[in-house]
PDBQT receptor file of N, H, CA, C and O in Angstrom, charges set to zero:
ATOM      1  N   MET A   1       4.474 -30.218   2.192  1.00  0.00    +0.000 N 
ATOM      2  CA  MET A   1       4.520 -28.989   1.416  1.00  0.00    +0.000 C 
ATOM      3  C   MET A   1       5.571 -29.126   0.324  1.00  0.00    +0.000 C 
ATOM      4  O   MET A   1       6.673 -29.613   0.577  1.00  0.00    +0.000 OA
ATOM      5  N   THR A   2       5.240 -28.706  -0.866  1.00  0.00    +0.000 N 
ATOM      6  H   THR A   2       4.345 -28.310  -1.071  1.00  0.00    +0.000 HD
ATOM      7  CA  THR A   2       6.196 -28.810  -1.963  1.00  0.00    +0.000 C 
ATOM      8  C   THR A   2       7.080 -27.577  -2.016  1.00  0.00    +0.000 C 
ATOM      9  O   THR A   2       6.807 -26.579  -1.349  1.00  0.00    +0.000 OA
ATOM     10  N   ALA A   3       8.126 -27.648  -2.800  1.00  0.00    +0.000 N 
ATOM     11  H   ALA A   3       8.348 -28.459  -3.342  1.00  0.00    +0.000 HD
ATOM     12  CA  ALA A   3       9.055 -26.522  -2.936  1.00  0.00    +0.000 C 
ATOM     13  C   ALA A   3       8.349 -25.295  -3.487  1.00  0.00    +0.000 C 
ATOM     14  O   ALA A   3       8.681 -24.172  -3.105  1.00  0.00    +0.000 OA
ATOM     15  N   ALA A   4       7.375 -25.486  -4.382  1.00  0.00    +0.000 N 
ATOM     16  H   ALA A   4       7.105 -26.398  -4.692  1.00  0.00    +0.000 HD
ATOM     17  CA  ALA A   4       6.650 -24.346  -4.952  1.00  0.00    +0.000 C 
ATOM     18  C   ALA A   4       5.878 -23.609  -3.868  1.00  0.00    +0.000 C 
ATOM     19  O   ALA A   4       5.773 -22.383  -3.911  1.00  0.00    +0.000 OA
ATOM     20  N   ASN A   5       5.339 -24.329  -2.904  1.00  0.00    +0.000 N 
ATOM     21  H   ASN A   5       5.424 -25.325  -2.868  1.00  0.00    +0.000 HD
ATOM     22  CA  ASN A   5       4.572 -23.703  -1.828  1.00  0.00    +0.000 C 
ATOM     23  C   ASN A   5       5.458 -23.008  -0.805  1.00  0.00    +0.000 C 
ATOM     24  O   ASN A   5       4.996 -22.113  -0.097  1.00  0.00    +0.000 OA
ATOM     25  N   ASP A   6       6.719 -23.404  -0.718  1.00  0.00    +0.000 N 
ATOM     26  H   ASP A   6       7.094 -24.131  -1.293  1.00  0.00    +0.000 HD
ATOM     27  CA  ASP A   6       7.615 -22.819   0.272  1.00  0.00    +0.000 C 
ATOM     28  C   ASP A   6       7.871 -21.335   0.018  1.00  0.00    +0.000 C 
ATOM     29  O   ASP A   6       8.188 -20.595   0.949  1.00  0.00    +0.000 OA
ATOM     30  N   ASN A   7       7.738 -20.895  -1.231  1.00  0.00    +0.000 N 
ATOM     31  H   ASN A   7       7.481 -21.496  -1.988  1.00  0.00    +0.000 HD
ATOM     32  CA  ASN A   7       8.049 -19.515  -1.572  1.00  0.00    +0.000 C 
ATOM     33  C   ASN A   7       6.812 -18.623  -1.650  1.00  0.00    +0.000 C 
ATOM     34  O   ASN A   7       6.919 -17.471  -2.069  1.00  0.00    +0.000 OA
ATOM     35  N   ARG A   8       5.669 -19.115  -1.266  1.00  0.00    +0.000 N 
ATOM     36  H   ARG A   8       5.583 -20.051  -0.925  1.00  0.00    +0.000 HD
ATOM     37  CA  ARG A   8       4.451 -18.308  -1.322  1.00  0.00    +0.000 C 
ATOM     38  C   ARG A   8       4.353 -17.428  -0.093  1.00  0.00    +0.000 C 
ATOM     39  O   ARG A   8       4.623 -17.855   1.029  1.00  0.00    +0.000 OA
ATOM     40  N   PHE A   9       3.961 -16.196  -0.334  1.00  0.00    +0.000 N 
ATOM     41  H   PHE A   9       3.742 -15.849  -1.246  1.00  0.00    +0.000 HD
ATOM     42  CA  PHE A   9       3.724 -15.262   0.761  1.00  0.00    +0.000 C 
ATOM     43  C   PHE A   9       2.687 -14.273   0.297  1.00  0.00    +0.000 C 
ATOM     44  O   PHE A   9       2.420 -14.159  -0.899  1.00  0.00    +0.000 OA
ATOM     45  N   THR A  10       2.104 -13.562   1.226  1.00  0.00    +0.000 N 
ATOM     46  H   THR A  10       2.321 -13.654   2.198  1.00  0.00    +0.000 HD
ATOM     47  CA  THR A  10       1.069 -12.594   0.895  1.00  0.00    +0.000 C 
ATOM     48  C   THR A  10       1.556 -11.183   1.233  1.00  0.00    +0.000 C 
ATOM     49  O   THR A  10       2.576 -10.999   1.896  1.00  0.00    +0.000 OA
ATOM     50  N   ALA A  11       0.804 -10.204   0.761  1.00  0.00    +0.000 N 
ATOM     51  H   ALA A  11      -0.025 -10.353   0.221  1.00  0.00    +0.000 HD
ATOM     52  CA  ALA A  11       1.100  -8.813   1.106  1.00  0.00    +0.000 C 
ATOM     53  C   ALA A  11       1.033  -8.632   2.623  1.00  0.00    +0.000 C 
ATOM     54  O   ALA A  11       1.774  -7.831   3.193  1.00  0.00    +0.000 OA
ATOM     55  N   ALA A  12       0.144  -9.377   3.266  1.00  0.00    +0.000 N 
ATOM     56  H   ALA A  12      -0.459 -10.027   2.803  1.00  0.00    +0.000 HD
ATOM     57  CA  ALA A  12       0.037  -9.300   4.725  1.00  0.00    +0.000 C 
ATOM     58  C   ALA A  12       1.317  -9.808   5.387  1.00  0.00    +0.000 C 
ATOM     59  O   ALA A  12       1.725  -9.272   6.418  1.00  0.00    +0.000 OA
ATOM     60  N   ASP A  13       1.952 -10.821   4.822  1.00  0.00    +0.000 N 
ATOM     61  H   ASP A  13       1.621 -11.256   3.985  1.00  0.00    +0.000 HD
ATOM     62  CA  ASP A  13       3.226 -11.324   5.355  1.00  0.00    +0.000 C 
ATOM     63  C   ASP A  13       4.290 -10.233   5.293  1.00  0.00    +0.000 C 
ATOM     64  O   ASP A  13       5.056 -10.047   6.239  1.00  0.00    +0.000 OA
ATOM     65  N   VAL A  14       4.332  -9.515   4.176  1.00  0.00    +0.000 N 
ATOM     66  H   VAL A  14       3.710  -9.666   3.407  1.00  0.00    +0.000 HD
ATOM     67  CA  VAL A  14       5.311  -8.444   4.025  1.00  0.00    +0.000 C 
ATOM     68  C   VAL A  14       5.016  -7.330   5.021  1.00  0.00    +0.000 C 
ATOM     69  O   VAL A  14       5.931  -6.815   5.663  1.00  0.00    +0.000 OA
ATOM     70  N   ARG A  15       3.746  -6.952   5.154  1.00  0.00    +0.000 N 
ATOM     71  H   ARG A  15       3.003  -7.369   4.632  1.00  0.00    +0.000 HD
ATOM     72  CA  ARG A  15       3.373  -5.892   6.117  1.00  0.00    +0.000 C 
ATOM     73  C   ARG A  15       3.749  -6.287   7.544  1.00  0.00    +0.000 C 
ATOM     74  O   ARG A  15       4.254  -5.464   8.307  1.00  0.00    +0.000 OA
ATOM     75  N   ARG A  16       3.502  -7.545   7.899  1.00  0.00    +0.000 N 
ATOM     76  H   ARG A  16       3.092  -8.214   7.279  1.00  0.00    +0.000 HD
ATOM     77  CA  ARG A  16       3.860  -8.006   9.254  1.00  0.00    +0.000 C 
ATOM     78  C   ARG A  16       5.365  -7.936   9.474  1.00  0.00    +0.000 C 
ATOM     79  O   ARG A  16       5.819  -7.539  10.547  1.00  0.00    +0.000 OA
ATOM     80  N   ALA A  17       6.134  -8.317   8.469  1.00  0.00    +0.000 N 
ATOM     81  H   ALA A  17       5.765  -8.639   7.597  1.00  0.00    +0.000 HD
ATOM     82  CA  ALA A  17       7.591  -8.275   8.599  1.00  0.00    +0.000 C 
ATOM     83  C   ALA A  17       8.075  -6.836   8.754  1.00  0.00    +0.000 C 
ATOM     84  O   ALA A  17       8.934  -6.555   9.590  1.00  0.00    +0.000 OA
ATOM     85  N   VAL A  18       7.526  -5.922   7.950  1.00  0.00    +0.000 N 
ATOM     86  H   VAL A  18       6.828  -6.149   7.271  1.00  0.00    +0.000 HD
ATOM     87  CA  VAL A  18       7.906  -4.510   8.049  1.00  0.00    +0.000 C 
ATOM     88  C   VAL A  18       7.543  -3.969   9.419  1.00  0.00    +0.000 C 
ATOM     89  O   VAL A  18       8.342  -3.272  10.044  1.00  0.00    +0.000 OA
ATOM     90  N   LYS A  19       6.347  -4.285   9.890  1.00  0.00    +0.000 N 
ATOM     91  H   LYS A  19       5.699  -4.852   9.383  1.00  0.00    +0.000 HD
ATOM     92  CA  LYS A  19       5.900  -3.809  11.208  1.00  0.00    +0.000 C 
ATOM     93  C   LYS A  19       6.813  -4.342  12.314  1.00  0.00    +0.000 C 
ATOM     94  O   LYS A  19       7.137  -3.618  13.255  1.00  0.00    +0.000 OA
ATOM     95  N   ALA A  20       7.223  -5.590  12.203  1.00  0.00    +0.000 N 
ATOM     96  H   ALA A  20       6.960  -6.178  11.438  1.00  0.00    +0.000 HD
ATOM     97  CA  ALA A  20       8.104  -6.179  13.215  1.00  0.00    +0.000 C 
ATOM     98  C   ALA A  20       9.451  -5.470  13.246  1.00  0.00    +0.000 C 
ATOM     99  O   ALA A  20       9.980  -5.184  14.321  1.00  0.00    +0.000 OA
ATOM    100  N   VAL A  21      10.008  -5.185  12.072  1.00  0.00    +0.000 N 
ATOM    101  H   VAL A  21       9.578  -5.417  11.199  1.00  0.00    +0.000 HD
ATOM    102  CA  VAL A  21      11.295  -4.493  12.007  1.00  0.00    +0.000 C 
ATOM    103  C   VAL A  21      11.163  -3.092  12.592  1.00  0.00    +0.000 C 
ATOM    104  O   VAL A  21      12.008  -2.656  13.374  1.00  0.00    +0.000 OA
ATOM    105  N   GLU A  22      10.091  -2.384  12.204  1.00  0.00    +0.000 N 
ATOM    106  H   GLU A  22       9.405  -2.738  11.568  1.00  0.00    +0.000 HD
ATOM    107  CA  GLU A  22       9.899  -1.018  12.693  1.00  0.00    +0.000 C 
ATOM    108  C   GLU A  22       9.627  -0.982  14.191  1.00  0.00    +0.000 C 
ATOM    109  O   GLU A  22      10.010  -0.026  14.865  1.00  0.00    +0.000 OA
ATOM    110  N   SER A  23       8.973  -2.005  14.717  1.00  0.00    +0.000 N 
ATOM    111  H   SER A  23       8.661  -2.781  14.169  1.00  0.00    +0.000 HD
ATOM    112  CA  SER A  23       8.741  -2.044  16.165  1.00  0.00    +0.000 C 
ATOM    113  C   SER A  23      10.045  -2.272  16.924  1.00  0.00    +0.000 C 
ATOM    114  O   SER A  23      10.136  -1.979  18.116  1.00  0.00    +0.000 OA
ATOM    115  N   GLY A  24      11.048  -2.792  16.229  1.00  0.00    +0.000 N 
ATOM    116  H   GLY A  24      10.974  -3.029  15.261  1.00  0.00    +0.000 HD
ATOM    117  CA  GLY A  24      12.376  -2.973  16.812  1.00  0.00    +0.000 C 
ATOM    118  C   GLY A  24      13.249  -1.736  16.667  1.00  0.00    +0.000 C 
ATOM    119  O   GLY A  24      14.424  -1.754  17.033  1.00  0.00    +0.000 OA
ATOM    120  N   GLY A  25      12.673  -0.654  16.130  1.00  0.00    +0.000 N 
ATOM    121  H   GLY A  25      11.718  -0.639  15.833  1.00  0.00    +0.000 HD
ATOM    122  CA  GLY A  25      13.400   0.604  16.043  1.00  0.00    +0.000 C 
ATOM    123  C   GLY A  25      14.205   0.798  14.769  1.00  0.00    +0.000 C 
ATOM    124  O   GLY A  25      14.988   1.744  14.677  1.00  0.00    +0.000 OA
ATOM    125  N   LYS A  26      14.036  -0.060  13.800  1.00  0.00    +0.000 N 
ATOM    126  H   LYS A  26      13.400  -0.829  13.873  1.00  0.00    +0.000 HD
ATOM    127  CA  LYS A  26      14.761   0.057  12.524  1.00  0.00    +0.000 C 
ATOM    128  C   LYS A  26      13.811   0.559  11.444  1.00  0.00    +0.000 C 
ATOM    129  O   LYS A  26      12.591   0.472  11.583  1.00  0.00    +0.000 OA
ATOM    130  N   SER A  27      14.392   1.088  10.362  1.00  0.00    +0.000 N 
ATOM    131  H   SER A  27      15.383   1.158  10.249  1.00  0.00    +0.000 HD
ATOM    132  CA  SER A  27      13.605   1.540   9.213  1.00  0.00    +0.000 C 
ATOM    133  C   SER A  27      13.827   0.593   8.045  1.00  0.00    +0.000 C 
ATOM    134  O   SER A  27      14.927   0.079   7.845  1.00  0.00    +0.000 OA
ATOM    135  N   VAL A  28      12.772   0.371   7.283  1.00  0.00    +0.000 N 
ATOM    136  H   VAL A  28      11.878   0.788   7.446  1.00  0.00    +0.000 HD
ATOM    137  CA  VAL A  28      12.861  -0.461   6.091  1.00  0.00    +0.000 C 
ATOM    138  C   VAL A  28      13.004   0.465   4.886  1.00  0.00    +0.000 C 
ATOM    139  O   VAL A  28      12.114   1.267   4.601  1.00  0.00    +0.000 OA
ATOM    140  N   ALA A  29      14.124   0.350   4.187  1.00  0.00    +0.000 N 
ATOM    141  H   ALA A  29      14.846  -0.300   4.419  1.00  0.00    +0.000 HD
ATOM    142  CA  ALA A  29      14.371   1.188   3.021  1.00  0.00    +0.000 C 
ATOM    143  C   ALA A  29      13.643   0.646   1.801  1.00  0.00    +0.000 C 
ATOM    144  O   ALA A  29      13.151   1.419   0.979  1.00  0.00    +0.000 OA
ATOM    145  N   ALA A  30      13.568  -0.668   1.675  1.00  0.00    +0.000 N 
ATOM    146  H   ALA A  30      13.967  -1.296   2.343  1.00  0.00    +0.000 HD
ATOM    147  CA  ALA A  30      12.942  -1.281   0.510  1.00  0.00    +0.000 C 
ATOM    148  C   ALA A  30      12.654  -2.747   0.795  1.00  0.00    +0.000 C 
ATOM    149  O   ALA A  30      13.173  -3.334   1.744  1.00  0.00    +0.000 OA
ATOM    150  N   VAL A  31      11.821  -3.310  -0.045  1.00  0.00    +0.000 N 
ATOM    151  H   VAL A  31      11.399  -2.833  -0.816  1.00  0.00    +0.000 HD
ATOM    152  CA  VAL A  31      11.550  -4.747   0.003  1.00  0.00    +0.000 C 
ATOM    153  C   VAL A  31      12.056  -5.323  -1.313  1.00  0.00    +0.000 C 
ATOM    154  O   VAL A  31      11.714  -4.836  -2.390  1.00  0.00    +0.000 OA
ATOM    155  N   ASP A  32      12.866  -6.353  -1.214  1.00  0.00    +0.000 N 
ATOM    156  H   ASP A  32      13.145  -6.749  -0.339  1.00  0.00    +0.000 HD
ATOM    157  CA  ASP A  32      13.455  -7.008  -2.381  1.00  0.00    +0.000 C 
ATOM    158  C   ASP A  32      12.761  -8.344  -2.585  1.00  0.00    +0.000 C 
ATOM    159  O   ASP A  32      12.496  -9.072  -1.628  1.00  0.00    +0.000 OA
ATOM    160  N   PHE A  33      12.470  -8.661  -3.840  1.00  0.00    +0.000 N 
ATOM    161  H   PHE A  33      12.685  -8.070  -4.617  1.00  0.00    +0.000 HD
ATOM    162  CA  PHE A  33      11.848  -9.930  -4.183  1.00  0.00    +0.000 C 
ATOM    163  C   PHE A  33      12.808 -10.709  -5.085  1.00  0.00    +0.000 C 
ATOM    164  O   PHE A  33      12.755 -10.577  -6.308  1.00  0.00    +0.000 OA
ATOM    165  N   PRO A  34      13.686 -11.518  -4.485  1.00  0.00    +0.000 N 
ATOM    166  CA  PRO A  34      14.685 -12.239  -5.276  1.00  0.00    +0.000 C 
ATOM    167  C   PRO A  34      14.048 -13.274  -6.212  1.00  0.00    +0.000 C 
ATOM    168  O   PRO A  34      12.948 -13.768  -5.965  1.00  0.00    +0.000 OA
ATOM    169  N   ARG A  35      14.751 -13.576  -7.259  1.00  0.00    +0.000 N 
ATOM    170  H   ARG A  35      15.644 -13.175  -7.460  1.00  0.00    +0.000 HD
ATOM    171  CA  ARG A  35      14.285 -14.522  -8.265  1.00  0.00    +0.000 C 
ATOM    172  C   ARG A  35      14.016 -15.898  -7.664  1.00  0.00    +0.000 C 
ATOM    173  O   ARG A  35      13.130 -16.619  -8.121  1.00  0.00    +0.000 OA
ATOM    174  N   GLU A  36      14.786 -16.258  -6.634  1.00  0.00    +0.000 N 
ATOM    175  H   GLU A  36      15.506 -15.672  -6.262  1.00  0.00    +0.000 HD
ATOM    176  CA  GLU A  36      14.624 -17.577  -6.012  1.00  0.00    +0.000 C 
ATOM    177  C   GLU A  36      13.312 -17.703  -5.266  1.00  0.00    +0.000 C 
ATOM    178  O   GLU A  36      12.887 -18.814  -4.948  1.00  0.00    +0.000 OA
ATOM    179  N   GLY A  37      12.664 -16.589  -4.983  1.00  0.00    +0.000 N 
ATOM    180  H   GLY A  37      13.009 -15.687  -5.241  1.00  0.00    +0.000 HD
ATOM    181  CA  GLY A  37      11.405 -16.588  -4.248  1.00  0.00    +0.000 C 
ATOM    182  C   GLY A  37      11.564 -15.905  -2.906  1.00  0.00    +0.000 C 
ATOM    183  O   GLY A  37      12.673 -15.570  -2.487  1.00  0.00    +0.000 OA
ATOM    184  N   GLY A  38      10.464 -15.708  -2.252  1.00  0.00    +0.000 N 
ATOM    185  H   GLY A  38       9.563 -15.979  -2.592  1.00  0.00    +0.000 HD
ATOM    186  CA  GLY A  38      10.472 -15.048  -0.959  1.00  0.00    +0.000 C 
ATOM    187  C   GLY A  38      10.675 -13.550  -1.080  1.00  0.00    +0.000 C 
ATOM    188  O   GLY A  38      10.528 -12.974  -2.157  1.00  0.00    +0.000 OA
ATOM    189  N   PHE A  39      11.013 -12.930   0.039  1.00  0.00    +0.000 N 
ATOM    190  H   PHE A  39      11.132 -13.398   0.914  1.00  0.00    +0.000 HD
ATOM    191  CA  PHE A  39      11.295 -11.508   0.031  1.00  0.00    +0.000 C 
ATOM    192  C   PHE A  39      12.319 -11.189   1.099  1.00  0.00    +0.000 C 
ATOM    193  O   PHE A  39      12.497 -11.942   2.056  1.00  0.00    +0.000 OA
ATOM    194  N   ARG A  40      12.998 -10.045   0.919  1.00  0.00    +0.000 N 
ATOM    195  H   ARG A  40      12.853  -9.433   0.142  1.00  0.00    +0.000 HD
ATOM    196  CA  ARG A  40      13.988  -9.573   1.891  1.00  0.00    +0.000 C 
ATOM    197  C   ARG A  40      13.691  -8.122   2.192  1.00  0.00    +0.000 C 
ATOM    198  O   ARG A  40      13.335  -7.347   1.304  1.00  0.00    +0.000 OA
ATOM    199  N   LEU A  41      13.842  -7.766   3.449  1.00  0.00    +0.000 N 
ATOM    200  H   LEU A  41      14.131  -8.395   4.170  1.00  0.00    +0.000 HD
ATOM    201  CA  LEU A  41      13.699  -6.363   3.841  1.00  0.00    +0.000 C 
ATOM    202  C   LEU A  41      15.086  -5.741   3.879  1.00  0.00    +0.000 C 
ATOM    203  O   LEU A  41      15.995  -6.267   4.521  1.00  0.00    +0.000 OA
ATOM    204  N   LEU A  42      15.240  -4.623   3.189  1.00  0.00    +0.000 N 
ATOM    205  H   LEU A  42      14.502  -4.197   2.667  1.00  0.00    +0.000 HD
ATOM    206  CA  LEU A  42      16.507  -3.896   3.181  1.00  0.00    +0.000 C 
ATOM    207  C   LEU A  42      16.382  -2.762   4.178  1.00  0.00    +0.000 C 
ATOM    208  O   LEU A  42      15.520  -1.893   4.045  1.00  0.00    +0.000 OA
ATOM    209  N   LEU A  43      17.251  -2.778   5.177  1.00  0.00    +0.000 N 
ATOM    210  H   LEU A  43      17.951  -3.484   5.285  1.00  0.00    +0.000 HD
ATOM    211  CA  LEU A  43      17.155  -1.800   6.248  1.00  0.00    +0.000 C 
ATOM    212  C   LEU A  43      17.893  -0.521   5.903  1.00  0.00    +0.000 C 
ATOM    213  O   LEU A  43      18.890  -0.543   5.182  1.00  0.00    +0.000 OA
ATOM    214  N   GLY A  44      17.402   0.587   6.418  1.00  0.00    +0.000 N 
ATOM    215  H   GLY A  44      16.592   0.605   7.005  1.00  0.00    +0.000 HD
ATOM    216  CA  GLY A  44      17.996   1.891   6.175  1.00  0.00    +0.000 C 
ATOM    217  C   GLY A  44      16.896   2.900   5.941  1.00  0.00    +0.000 C 
ATOM    218  O   GLY A  44      15.713   2.585   6.067  1.00  0.00    +0.000 OA
ATOM    219  N   GLU A  45      17.285   4.103   5.603  1.00  0.00    +0.000 N 
ATOM    220  H   GLU A  45      18.246   4.359   5.501  1.00  0.00    +0.000 HD
ATOM    221  CA  GLU A  45      16.309   5.150   5.333  1.00  0.00    +0.000 C 
ATOM    222  C   GLU A  45      15.751   4.981   3.929  1.00  0.00    +0.000 C 
ATOM    223  O   GLU A  45      16.511   4.746   2.990  1.00  0.00    +0.000 OA
ATOM    224  N   PRO A  46      14.434   5.098   3.769  1.00  0.00    +0.000 N 
ATOM    225  CA  PRO A  46      13.838   4.994   2.437  1.00  0.00    +0.000 C 
ATOM    226  C   PRO A  46      14.389   6.079   1.515  1.00  0.00    +0.000 C 
ATOM    227  O   PRO A  46      14.630   7.208   1.944  1.00  0.00    +0.000 OA
ATOM    228  N   VAL A  47      14.584   5.729   0.260  1.00  0.00    +0.000 N 
ATOM    229  H   VAL A  47      14.389   4.812  -0.088  1.00  0.00    +0.000 HD
ATOM    230  CA  VAL A  47      15.092   6.669  -0.736  1.00  0.00    +0.000 C 
ATOM    231  C   VAL A  47      13.918   7.142  -1.579  1.00  0.00    +0.000 C 
ATOM    232  O   VAL A  47      13.188   6.332  -2.150  1.00  0.00    +0.000 OA
ATOM    233  N   LEU A  48      13.740   8.448  -1.652  1.00  0.00    +0.000 N 
ATOM    234  H   LEU A  48      14.333   9.106  -1.188  1.00  0.00    +0.000 HD
ATOM    235  CA  LEU A  48      12.671   8.996  -2.476  1.00  0.00    +0.000 C 
ATOM    236  C   LEU A  48      13.133   9.039  -3.919  1.00  0.00    +0.000 C 
ATOM    237  O   LEU A  48      14.221   9.529  -4.223  1.00  0.00    +0.000 OA
ATOM    238  N   LEU A  49      12.300   8.526  -4.798  1.00  0.00    +0.000 N 
ATOM    239  H   LEU A  49      11.416   8.129  -4.552  1.00  0.00    +0.000 HD
ATOM    240  CA  LEU A  49      12.636   8.509  -6.217  1.00  0.00    +0.000 C 
ATOM    241  C   LEU A  49      12.257   9.838  -6.852  1.00  0.00    +0.000 C 
ATOM    242  O   LEU A  49      11.293  10.482  -6.439  1.00  0.00    +0.000 OA
ATOM    243  N   ASP A  50      13.010  10.234  -7.842  1.00  0.00    +0.000 N 
ATOM    244  H   ASP A  50      13.794   9.710  -8.178  1.00  0.00    +0.000 HD
ATOM    245  CA  ASP A  50      12.689  11.419  -8.617  1.00  0.00    +0.000 C 
ATOM    246  C   ASP A  50      11.360  11.169  -9.335  1.00  0.00    +0.000 C 
ATOM    247  O   ASP A  50      11.122  10.071  -9.837  1.00  0.00    +0.000 OA
ATOM    248  N   VAL A  51      10.509  12.171  -9.383  1.00  0.00    +0.000 N 
ATOM    249  H   VAL A  51      10.703  13.063  -8.974  1.00  0.00    +0.000 HD
ATOM    250  CA  VAL A  51       9.198  12.022 -10.008  1.00  0.00    +0.000 C 
ATOM    251  C   VAL A  51       9.330  11.559 -11.452  1.00  0.00    +0.000 C 
ATOM    252  O   VAL A  51       8.536  10.731 -11.900  1.00  0.00    +0.000 OA
ATOM    253  N   ALA A  52      10.303  12.064 -12.188  1.00  0.00    +0.000 N 
ATOM    254  H   ALA A  52      10.948  12.736 -11.824  1.00  0.00    +0.000 HD
ATOM    255  CA  ALA A  52      10.487  11.670 -13.583  1.00  0.00    +0.000 C 
ATOM    256  C   ALA A  52      10.790  10.181 -13.694  1.00  0.00    +0.000 C 
ATOM    257  O   ALA A  52      10.329   9.528 -14.630  1.00  0.00    +0.000 OA
ATOM    258  N   VAL A  53      11.542   9.644 -12.774  1.00  0.00    +0.000 N 
ATOM    259  H   VAL A  53      11.917  10.175 -12.013  1.00  0.00    +0.000 HD
ATOM    260  CA  VAL A  53      11.875   8.219 -12.807  1.00  0.00    +0.000 C 
ATOM    261  C   VAL A  53      10.616   7.392 -12.573  1.00  0.00    +0.000 C 
ATOM    262  O   VAL A  53      10.397   6.386 -13.247  1.00  0.00    +0.000 OA
ATOM    263  N   ARG A  54       9.793   7.813 -11.623  1.00  0.00    +0.000 N 
ATOM    264  H   ARG A  54       9.970   8.631 -11.075  1.00  0.00    +0.000 HD
ATOM    265  CA  ARG A  54       8.574   7.065 -11.332  1.00  0.00    +0.000 C 
ATOM    266  C   ARG A  54       7.584   7.113 -12.488  1.00  0.00    +0.000 C 
ATOM    267  O   ARG A  54       6.783   6.192 -12.648  1.00  0.00    +0.000 OA
ATOM    268  N   ARG A  55       7.623   8.151 -13.282  1.00  0.00    +0.000 N 
ATOM    269  H   ARG A  55       8.274   8.899 -13.152  1.00  0.00    +0.000 HD
ATOM    270  CA  ARG A  55       6.704   8.252 -14.421  1.00  0.00    +0.000 C 
ATOM    271  C   ARG A  55       7.247   7.551 -15.656  1.00  0.00    +0.000 C 
ATOM    272  O   ARG A  55       6.585   7.548 -16.694  1.00  0.00    +0.000 OA
ATOM    273  N   GLY A  56       8.418   6.964 -15.575  1.00  0.00    +0.000 N 
ATOM    274  H   GLY A  56       8.955   6.966 -14.731  1.00  0.00    +0.000 HD
ATOM    275  CA  GLY A  56       8.978   6.243 -16.698  1.00  0.00    +0.000 C 
ATOM    276  C   GLY A  56       9.706   7.132 -17.688  1.00  0.00    +0.000 C 
ATOM    277  O   GLY A  56      10.001   6.700 -18.802  1.00  0.00    +0.000 OA
ATOM    278  N   VAL A  57      10.001   8.365 -17.304  1.00  0.00    +0.000 N 
ATOM    279  H   VAL A  57       9.762   8.716 -16.399  1.00  0.00    +0.000 HD
ATOM    280  CA  VAL A  57      10.731   9.259 -18.187  1.00  0.00    +0.000 C 
ATOM    281  C   VAL A  57      12.206   8.926 -18.074  1.00  0.00    +0.000 C 
ATOM    282  O   VAL A  57      12.735   8.754 -16.976  1.00  0.00    +0.000 OA
ATOM    283  N   ASN A  58      12.856   8.837 -19.207  1.00  0.00    +0.000 N 
ATOM    284  H   ASN A  58      12.427   8.977 -20.099  1.00  0.00    +0.000 HD
ATOM    285  CA  ASN A  58      14.257   8.484 -19.263  1.00  0.00    +0.000 C 
ATOM    286  C   ASN A  58      15.024   9.667 -19.823  1.00  0.00    +0.000 C 
ATOM    287  O   ASN A  58      14.576  10.292 -20.785  1.00  0.00    +0.000 OA
ATOM    288  N   GLU A  59      16.169   9.986 -19.241  1.00  0.00    +0.000 N 
ATOM    289  H   GLU A  59      16.532   9.479 -18.460  1.00  0.00    +0.000 HD
ATOM    290  CA  GLU A  59      16.944  11.138 -19.732  1.00  0.00    +0.000 C 
ATOM    291  C   GLU A  59      17.324  10.948 -21.201  1.00  0.00    +0.000 C 
ATOM    292  O   GLU A  59      17.517  11.935 -21.912  1.00  0.00    +0.000 OA
ATOM    293  N   GLY A  60      17.435   9.725 -21.664  1.00  0.00    +0.000 N 
ATOM    294  H   GLY A  60      17.278   8.923 -21.086  1.00  0.00    +0.000 HD
ATOM    295  CA  GLY A  60      17.727   9.466 -23.067  1.00  0.00    +0.000 C 
ATOM    296  C   GLY A  60      16.589   9.892 -23.986  1.00  0.00    +0.000 C 
ATOM    297  O   GLY A  60      16.813  10.165 -25.165  1.00  0.00    +0.000 OA
ATOM    298  N   ASP A  61      15.365   9.950 -23.454  1.00  0.00    +0.000 N 
ATOM    299  H   ASP A  61      15.182   9.728 -22.496  1.00  0.00    +0.000 HD
ATOM    300  CA  ASP A  61      14.231  10.393 -24.258  1.00  0.00    +0.000 C 
ATOM    301  C   ASP A  61      14.431  11.819 -24.734  1.00  0.00    +0.000 C 
ATOM    302  O   ASP A  61      14.059  12.166 -25.855  1.00  0.00    +0.000 OA
ATOM    303  N   TYR A  62      15.020  12.646 -23.877  1.00  0.00    +0.000 N 
ATOM    304  H   TYR A  62      15.322  12.364 -22.966  1.00  0.00    +0.000 HD
ATOM    305  CA  TYR A  62      15.232  14.041 -24.254  1.00  0.00    +0.000 C 
ATOM    306  C   TYR A  62      16.277  14.145 -25.377  1.00  0.00    +0.000 C 
ATOM    307  O   TYR A  62      16.154  14.999 -26.255  1.00  0.00    +0.000 OA
ATOM    308  N   VAL A  63      17.274  13.305 -25.354  1.00  0.00    +0.000 N 
ATOM    309  H   VAL A  63      17.375  12.612 -24.641  1.00  0.00    +0.000 HD
ATOM    310  CA  VAL A  63      18.308  13.324 -26.381  1.00  0.00    +0.000 C 
ATOM    311  C   VAL A  63      17.708  12.902 -27.717  1.00  0.00    +0.000 C 
ATOM    312  O   VAL A  63      18.011  13.496 -28.751  1.00  0.00    +0.000 OA
ATOM    313  N   LEU A  64      16.866  11.888 -27.700  1.00  0.00    +0.000 N 
ATOM    314  H   LEU A  64      16.619  11.404 -26.860  1.00  0.00    +0.000 HD
ATOM    315  CA  LEU A  64      16.293  11.365 -28.930  1.00  0.00    +0.000 C 
ATOM    316  C   LEU A  64      15.267  12.301 -29.561  1.00  0.00    +0.000 C 
ATOM    317  O   LEU A  64      15.080  12.284 -30.778  1.00  0.00    +0.000 OA
ATOM    318  N   THR A  65      14.604  13.114 -28.748  1.00  0.00    +0.000 N 
ATOM    319  H   THR A  65      14.756  13.128 -27.760  1.00  0.00    +0.000 HD
ATOM    320  CA  THR A  65      13.553  13.984 -29.283  1.00  0.00    +0.000 C 
ATOM    321  C   THR A  65      14.063  15.385 -29.611  1.00  0.00    +0.000 C 
ATOM    322  O   THR A  65      13.334  16.160 -30.230  1.00  0.00    +0.000 OA
ATOM    323  N   SER A  66      15.274  15.733 -29.225  1.00  0.00    +0.000 N 
ATOM    324  H   SER A  66      15.866  15.104 -28.722  1.00  0.00    +0.000 HD
ATOM    325  CA  SER A  66      15.754  17.089 -29.487  1.00  0.00    +0.000 C 
ATOM    326  C   SER A  66      16.575  17.165 -30.749  1.00  0.00    +0.000 C 
ATOM    327  O   SER A  66      17.053  18.240 -31.111  1.00  0.00    +0.000 OA
TER     328      SER A  66
């Protein structure tokens, strides 16, 4: 296996990892995808994003348009 193949994973791999952590009684707050490859599960309570942030609205937009 080459180094390029070592960092390949599927969405199913991530789901299995999340399920394993949750079956151990922990919560996954987020999944991180580092530049080096692979993924990391960040443990803790999930943080809900503000709807404006998810829609790409930036508070600076209001300053520029007013």
